[in-house]
LOSELUM-172627 format. One record per residue (C-alpha): x, y, z; residue number from 1; chain; residue in three letters. Coordinates in nm, 2 decimals. Example, Ala and Ser with C-alpha at 12.3 -4.5 7.8 and 13.67 -1.06 7.14 Angstrom:
! LOSELUM-172627
x/y/z/seq/mol/type
1.23/-0.45/0.78/1/A/ALA
1.37/-0.11/0.71/2/A/SER
! end
This chain:
! LOSELUM-172627
x/y/z/seq/mol/type
1.42/-0.08/2.48/1/A/MET
1.23/-0.38/2.35/2/A/SER
0.91/-0.44/2.38/3/A/GLU
0.64/-0.75/2.26/4/A/LEU
0.48/-0.58/2.06/5/A/VAL
0.12/-0.74/1.82/6/A/LEU
0.02/-0.56/1.58/7/A/GLY
-0.35/-0.63/1.37/8/A/ILE
-0.43/-0.53/1.01/9/A/GLU
-0.78/-0.55/0.83/10/A/SER
-0.76/-0.22/0.64/11/A/SER
-0.89/-0.37/0.36/12/A/CYS
-0.90/-0.70/0.19/13/A/ASP
-0.60/-0.88/0.41/14/A/GLU
-0.65/-1.03/0.73/15/A/THR
-0.27/-0.95/0.94/16/A/ALA
-0.14/-1.01/1.31/17/A/ALA
0.24/-1.05/1.35/18/A/ALA
0.43/-1.02/1.68/19/A/VAL
0.76/-0.78/1.68/20/A/VAL
0.98/-0.69/1.92/21/A/ARG
1.21/-0.35/1.94/22/A/GLY
1.03/-0.24/1.65/23/A/GLY
1.25/-0.40/1.41/24/A/ARG
1.25/-0.76/1.46/25/A/GLU
0.98/-0.98/1.33/26/A/VAL
0.92/-1.29/1.54/27/A/LEU
0.59/-1.40/1.33/28/A/SER
0.32/-1.24/1.06/29/A/SER
0.00/-1.43/0.91/30/A/VAL
-0.15/-1.29/0.68/31/A/VAL
-0.47/-1.44/0.53/32/A/HIS
-0.52/-1.30/0.13/33/A/SER
-0.89/-1.23/0.00/34/A/GLN
-0.81/-1.16/-0.37/35/A/ILE
-1.01/-1.53/-0.42/36/A/ALA
-1.32/-1.42/-0.30/37/A/GLU
-1.25/-1.07/-0.48/38/A/HIS
-1.14/-1.18/-0.77/39/A/ALA
-1.50/-1.27/-1.00/40/A/VAL
-1.62/-0.90/-0.94/41/A/TYR
-1.26/-0.76/-1.02/42/A/GLY
-1.21/-0.52/-0.72/43/A/GLY
-1.30/-0.52/-0.35/44/A/VAL
-1.68/-0.59/-0.19/45/A/VAL
-1.70/-0.41/0.10/46/A/PRO
-1.92/-0.60/0.27/47/A/GLU
-1.72/-0.94/0.10/48/A/ILE
-1.44/-0.82/0.30/49/A/ALA
-1.58/-0.69/0.62/50/A/GLY
-1.72/-1.07/0.64/51/A/ARG
-1.34/-1.24/0.56/52/A/SER
-1.24/-1.07/0.78/53/A/HIS
-1.55/-1.20/1.07/54/A/LEU
-1.44/-1.52/0.96/55/A/LYS
-1.01/-1.56/1.00/56/A/LYS
-0.89/-1.25/1.29/57/A/ILE
-0.87/-1.50/1.52/58/A/LEU
-0.79/-1.75/1.37/59/A/PRO
-0.50/-1.59/1.17/60/A/VAL
-0.38/-1.38/1.54/61/A/VAL
-0.37/-1.73/1.74/62/A/ASP
-0.17/-1.80/1.46/63/A/ALA
0.07/-1.49/1.48/64/A/ALA
0.12/-1.58/1.86/65/A/LEU
0.16/-1.92/1.79/66/A/GLU
0.41/-1.86/1.54/67/A/GLN
0.62/-1.60/1.76/68/A/ALA
0.62/-1.87/2.08/69/A/SER
0.43/-1.63/2.28/70/A/ILE
0.13/-1.56/2.48/71/A/ASP
-0.13/-1.30/2.56/72/A/LEU
0.03/-1.20/2.90/73/A/ASP
0.38/-1.14/2.73/74/A/GLU
0.27/-0.85/2.53/75/A/LEU
0.39/-0.51/2.65/76/A/ASP
0.13/-0.35/2.33/77/A/GLY
-0.13/-0.39/2.05/78/A/ILE
-0.14/-0.24/1.76/79/A/ALA
-0.41/-0.20/1.53/80/A/VAL
-0.46/-0.02/1.22/81/A/THR
-0.73/0.32/1.31/82/A/GLN
-0.77/0.46/0.93/83/A/ARG
-0.80/0.45/0.68/84/A/PRO
-0.93/0.21/0.55/85/A/GLY
-1.25/0.03/0.39/86/A/LEU
-1.50/0.13/0.74/87/A/ILE
-1.62/-0.27/0.81/88/A/GLY
-1.29/-0.40/0.87/89/A/SER
-1.14/-0.13/1.00/90/A/LEU
-1.45/-0.16/1.26/91/A/LEU
-1.36/-0.61/1.35/92/A/VAL
-0.98/-0.52/1.38/93/A/GLY
-1.05/-0.23/1.62/94/A/VAL
-1.26/-0.44/1.83/95/A/SER
-1.06/-0.75/1.84/96/A/VAL
-0.77/-0.62/1.94/97/A/ALA
-0.98/-0.37/2.18/98/A/LYS
-1.09/-0.69/2.34/99/A/SER
-0.80/-0.81/2.36/100/A/LEU
-0.60/-0.57/2.52/101/A/ALA
-0.88/-0.48/2.76/102/A/PHE
-0.91/-0.89/2.93/103/A/THR
-0.51/-0.86/2.96/104/A/ARG
-0.51/-0.45/3.04/105/A/GLN
-0.28/-0.43/2.77/106/A/THR
-0.15/-0.05/2.62/107/A/PRO
-0.38/0.01/2.30/108/A/LEU
-0.22/0.18/2.01/109/A/ILE
-0.40/0.33/1.73/110/A/PRO
-0.14/0.29/1.37/111/A/VAL
-0.24/0.50/1.08/112/A/HIS
-0.16/0.28/0.77/113/A/HIS
0.00/0.50/0.55/114/A/ILE
0.24/0.57/0.82/115/A/GLU
0.25/0.21/0.87/116/A/ALA
0.35/0.17/0.49/117/A/HIS
0.68/0.39/0.48/118/A/VAL
0.82/0.31/0.86/119/A/TYR
0.79/-0.07/0.66/120/A/ALA
1.00/0.08/0.42/121/A/ALA
1.24/0.18/0.70/122/A/SER
1.25/-0.16/0.89/123/A/MET
1.54/-0.32/0.69/124/A/GLU
1.75/0.04/0.68/125/A/CYS
2.09/-0.05/0.90/126/A/GLU
2.03/0.36/1.03/127/A/GLU
1.70/0.58/1.06/128/A/ALA
1.63/0.72/0.68/129/A/PRO
1.51/1.03/0.79/130/A/TYR
1.42/1.27/0.71/131/A/PRO
1.34/1.17/0.34/132/A/CYS
1.06/1.15/0.07/133/A/ILE
0.81/0.87/0.13/134/A/ALA
0.59/0.74/-0.18/135/A/LEU
0.31/0.55/-0.07/136/A/VAL
0.15/0.34/-0.41/137/A/VAL
-0.15/0.15/-0.40/138/A/SER
-0.47/0.07/-0.46/139/A/GLY
-0.64/0.24/-0.24/140/A/GLY
-0.36/0.53/-0.19/141/A/HIS
-0.14/0.76/-0.35/142/A/THR
0.01/1.03/-0.20/143/A/ALA
0.35/1.22/-0.11/144/A/LEU
0.47/1.26/0.27/145/A/TYR
0.75/1.45/0.39/146/A/ARG
0.85/1.21/0.68/147/A/ALA
1.07/1.39/1.00/148/A/GLU
1.05/1.00/1.13/149/A/SER
0.84/0.75/1.19/150/A/ALA
0.62/0.98/1.36/151/A/LEU
0.59/1.28/1.17/152/A/GLU
0.44/1.30/0.84/153/A/MET
0.39/1.63/0.62/154/A/THR
0.10/1.54/0.32/155/A/LEU
0.32/1.68/0.03/156/A/ILE
0.07/1.53/-0.28/157/A/ALA
-0.24/1.28/-0.33/158/A/SER
-0.41/1.18/-0.65/159/A/THR
-0.67/1.41/-0.75/160/A/LEU
-0.90/1.10/-0.82/161/A/ASP
-0.80/0.68/-0.84/162/A/ASP
-0.44/0.52/-0.64/163/A/ALA
-0.23/0.45/-0.90/164/A/ALA
-0.34/0.06/-0.78/165/A/GLY
-0.74/0.15/-0.84/166/A/GLU
-0.61/0.21/-1.29/167/A/ALA
-0.38/-0.08/-1.27/168/A/PHE
-0.74/-0.31/-1.15/169/A/ASP
-0.90/-0.09/-1.43/170/A/LYS
-0.75/-0.14/-1.67/171/A/VAL
-0.61/-0.51/-1.62/172/A/SER
-1.04/-0.54/-1.61/173/A/TRP
-1.02/-0.37/-1.96/174/A/LEU
-0.76/-0.63/-2.11/175/A/LEU
-0.87/-0.90/-1.93/176/A/GLY
-0.56/-0.99/-1.73/177/A/CYS
-0.75/-1.03/-1.42/178/A/GLY
-0.75/-0.97/-1.07/179/A/TYR
-0.55/-0.81/-0.87/180/A/PRO
-0.48/-0.57/-1.20/181/A/GLY
-0.09/-0.51/-1.07/182/A/GLY
0.09/-0.85/-1.12/183/A/PRO
-0.13/-0.96/-1.40/184/A/ALA
-0.06/-0.65/-1.60/185/A/VAL
0.32/-0.62/-1.58/186/A/SER
0.34/-0.99/-1.63/187/A/ALA
0.13/-0.93/-2.03/188/A/LEU
0.34/-0.56/-1.98/189/A/ALA
0.70/-0.76/-2.06/190/A/ARG
0.60/-0.93/-2.34/191/A/ASP
0.51/-0.55/-2.46/192/A/GLY
0.67/-0.25/-2.63/193/A/ASP
0.64/0.09/-2.41/194/A/PRO
0.75/0.31/-2.67/195/A/SER
0.49/0.19/-2.89/196/A/SER
0.17/0.39/-2.77/197/A/ILE
0.19/0.77/-2.61/198/A/ARG
-0.07/0.76/-2.28/199/A/PHE
-0.07/1.10/-2.07/200/A/PRO
0.15/1.17/-1.78/201/A/ARG
-0.06/1.43/-1.60/202/A/TYR
0.12/1.74/-1.50/203/A/LEU
-0.02/1.96/-1.23/204/A/PRO
-0.10/2.33/-1.45/205/A/ARG
0.07/2.52/-1.19/206/A/ASP
0.41/2.35/-1.19/207/A/GLY
0.29/2.23/-0.88/208/A/GLY
0.31/1.82/-0.74/209/A/ILE
0.02/1.59/-0.77/210/A/GLY
-0.12/1.25/-0.93/211/A/PHE
-0.43/1.14/-1.16/212/A/SER
-0.48/0.84/-1.29/213/A/PHE
-0.87/0.87/-1.44/214/A/SER
-0.73/1.09/-1.83/215/A/GLY
-0.49/0.77/-1.87/216/A/LEU
-0.75/0.49/-1.79/217/A/LYS
-1.01/0.70/-1.97/218/A/THR
-0.72/0.68/-2.27/219/A/ALA
-0.65/0.31/-2.23/220/A/VAL
-1.04/0.30/-2.30/221/A/LEU
-1.02/0.48/-2.53/222/A/TYR
-0.76/0.27/-2.77/223/A/HIS
-0.93/-0.04/-2.63/224/A/LEU
-1.24/0.06/-2.79/225/A/ARG
-1.14/0.25/-3.10/226/A/GLY
-1.16/0.63/-2.97/227/A/GLY
-1.56/0.52/-2.93/228/A/ASP
-1.62/0.53/-2.59/229/A/ALA
-2.01/0.35/-2.58/230/A/LEU
-1.81/0.06/-2.82/231/A/ALA
-1.75/-0.29/-2.65/232/A/PRO
-1.44/-0.37/-2.60/233/A/THR
-1.32/-0.68/-2.77/234/A/PRO
-1.22/-0.99/-2.63/235/A/ALA
-0.90/-1.03/-2.52/236/A/PRO
-0.79/-1.27/-2.82/237/A/GLU
-0.90/-1.00/-3.02/238/A/ASP
-0.74/-0.74/-2.96/239/A/MET
-0.43/-0.62/-3.16/240/A/VAL
-0.13/-0.53/-2.92/241/A/GLY
-0.29/-0.63/-2.61/242/A/ARG
0.12/-0.70/-2.48/243/A/ALA
0.15/-0.32/-2.61/244/A/ASP
-0.10/-0.09/-2.45/245/A/VAL
0.00/-0.29/-2.11/246/A/ALA
0.30/-0.15/-2.13/247/A/ALA
0.24/0.23/-2.18/248/A/ALA
0.03/0.20/-1.98/249/A/PHE
0.26/0.09/-1.66/250/A/GLU
0.54/0.29/-1.85/251/A/GLN
0.30/0.62/-1.81/252/A/ALA
0.24/0.53/-1.40/253/A/VAL
0.57/0.43/-1.37/254/A/VAL
0.69/0.80/-1.50/255/A/ASP
0.46/0.97/-1.31/256/A/ALA
0.49/0.78/-0.99/257/A/LEU
0.95/0.83/-1.05/258/A/VAL
0.85/1.21/-1.21/259/A/THR
0.65/1.36/-0.92/260/A/GLN
0.88/1.15/-0.66/261/A/THR
1.16/1.32/-0.77/262/A/LEU
1.02/1.68/-0.83/263/A/ALA
0.88/1.66/-0.48/264/A/ALA
1.27/1.54/-0.37/265/A/CYS
1.40/1.89/-0.53/266/A/ARG
1.15/2.11/-0.40/267/A/LYS
1.23/1.94/-0.03/268/A/GLU
1.55/1.96/-0.11/269/A/GLY
1.55/1.57/0.03/270/A/ILE
1.78/1.32/-0.11/271/A/GLN
1.66/0.99/-0.01/272/A/ARG
1.34/0.81/-0.09/273/A/VAL
1.12/0.56/0.08/274/A/LEU
0.86/0.39/-0.11/275/A/VAL
0.61/0.17/0.03/276/A/GLY
0.23/-0.02/-0.08/277/A/GLY
0.17/-0.26/-0.33/278/A/GLY
0.28/-0.07/-0.64/279/A/VAL
0.61/-0.08/-0.47/280/A/ALA
0.60/-0.42/-0.59/281/A/CYS
0.64/-0.32/-0.96/282/A/ASN
0.95/-0.45/-1.08/283/A/ALA
0.90/-0.13/-1.32/284/A/HIS
0.95/0.13/-1.09/285/A/LEU
1.21/-0.01/-0.85/286/A/ARG
1.42/-0.03/-1.14/287/A/GLU
1.33/0.33/-1.31/288/A/GLU
1.32/0.49/-1.00/289/A/LEU
1.62/0.33/-0.90/290/A/GLY
1.79/0.46/-1.23/291/A/VAL
1.65/0.78/-1.21/292/A/ARG
1.71/0.89/-0.83/293/A/ALA
2.10/0.77/-0.85/294/A/GLY
2.09/1.04/-1.15/295/A/GLY
1.96/1.31/-0.91/296/A/ALA
2.19/1.19/-0.64/297/A/GLY
1.88/1.05/-0.44/298/A/VAL
1.84/0.75/-0.29/299/A/GLU
1.58/0.53/-0.36/300/A/ALA
1.41/0.30/-0.07/301/A/THR
1.18/-0.03/-0.09/302/A/PHE
1.10/-0.24/0.14/303/A/PRO
1.09/-0.62/0.07/304/A/SER
0.79/-0.75/-0.12/305/A/PRO
0.65/-0.88/0.14/306/A/ALA
0.60/-0.58/0.33/307/A/TYR
0.51/-0.37/0.05/308/A/CYS
0.16/-0.54/0.05/309/A/THR
-0.07/-0.45/0.32/310/A/ASP
0.08/-0.67/0.64/311/A/ASN
0.08/-0.65/1.03/312/A/ALA
0.39/-0.63/1.09/313/A/VAL
0.44/-0.24/0.95/314/A/MET
0.10/-0.20/1.23/315/A/ILE
0.33/-0.39/1.49/316/A/ALA
0.65/-0.24/1.41/317/A/GLY
0.50/0.13/1.44/318/A/LEU
0.34/0.08/1.68/319/A/GLY
0.62/0.01/1.87/320/A/TYR
0.75/0.32/1.81/321/A/GLU
0.39/0.51/1.92/322/A/LEU
0.39/0.29/2.25/323/A/LEU
0.74/0.42/2.33/324/A/ARG
0.57/0.76/2.24/325/A/ALA
0.26/0.76/2.47/326/A/GLY
0.06/0.73/2.21/327/A/ARG
-0.22/0.49/2.28/328/A/THR
-0.56/0.52/2.31/329/A/ALA
-0.86/0.52/2.55/330/A/SER
-1.14/0.20/2.52/331/A/TRP
-1.33/0.43/2.33/332/A/GLU
-1.13/0.41/2.04/333/A/LEU
-1.29/0.41/1.72/334/A/ASP
-1.25/0.35/1.34/335/A/ALA
-1.22/0.65/1.07/336/A/LEU
-1.28/0.50/0.71/337/A/ALA
-1.04/0.87/0.60/338/A/ARG
! end
């Protein structure tokens, strides 16, 4: 089967559309980033995100169709992120997808955003990578899944509080690095010594598997404020060992992600890991997981950086698999924040 699927993604702060043939051949990919609109606030403002999607989504869809040289009537399905995400942002994408699908009587395909990140990591594999452990790590999500196929995923563990990407954003704000925090903190960390400060790593008390980053974030705050949480944060130019703080923080996050991921592999008896989400772009995570996984006889696969952050290629790709399985939606489809 070589169905053409249009994917639409609007779960957070990227407005994206893509056309994919047969679940793997990318004919177009268009992404409008809202970074500049949110940077002044140090994070995503839901109301601003929703308004930006309203302005940009139709031009982005038009551009994706034009880039692919495809007309709406040629599509075999329209896939859209239905959940999880910011409800206002999701509603924009779902509404547009329903309207386009209804006017052409084209199958409407609801896609789970997290499952799509896992699918993104599999798109560039020559052979099906299942079963595998999937680590999805981004600004909104940090979780481990056991994936039996593109359409069969079981949650193993998730963060108890902050996502890893959110922790990067908060620490970036403390360090005066700017937004988005992941690339900014990593750039500063290159000049630092990760062993200079020992920040805490969360380990579940029962010896199980899980994540927590709020304690790490608080430890960075106490360190920068000299042990007094109520003291003002020093200006970036007055911080002692600022690059060392960034490097030690990044190392703590990477340690937690790698340790828990490999623990999940041991527990489930699986020797393959797929990694997706924006934090999968982190060079230190890619290197460390690759080395430590290799030492444990585990193969780690990361998608290309363009497919780590939110994009519509992964939505269209997984949409193809869902279409083949007959998992389409009625016109009553609604967006779900969780």
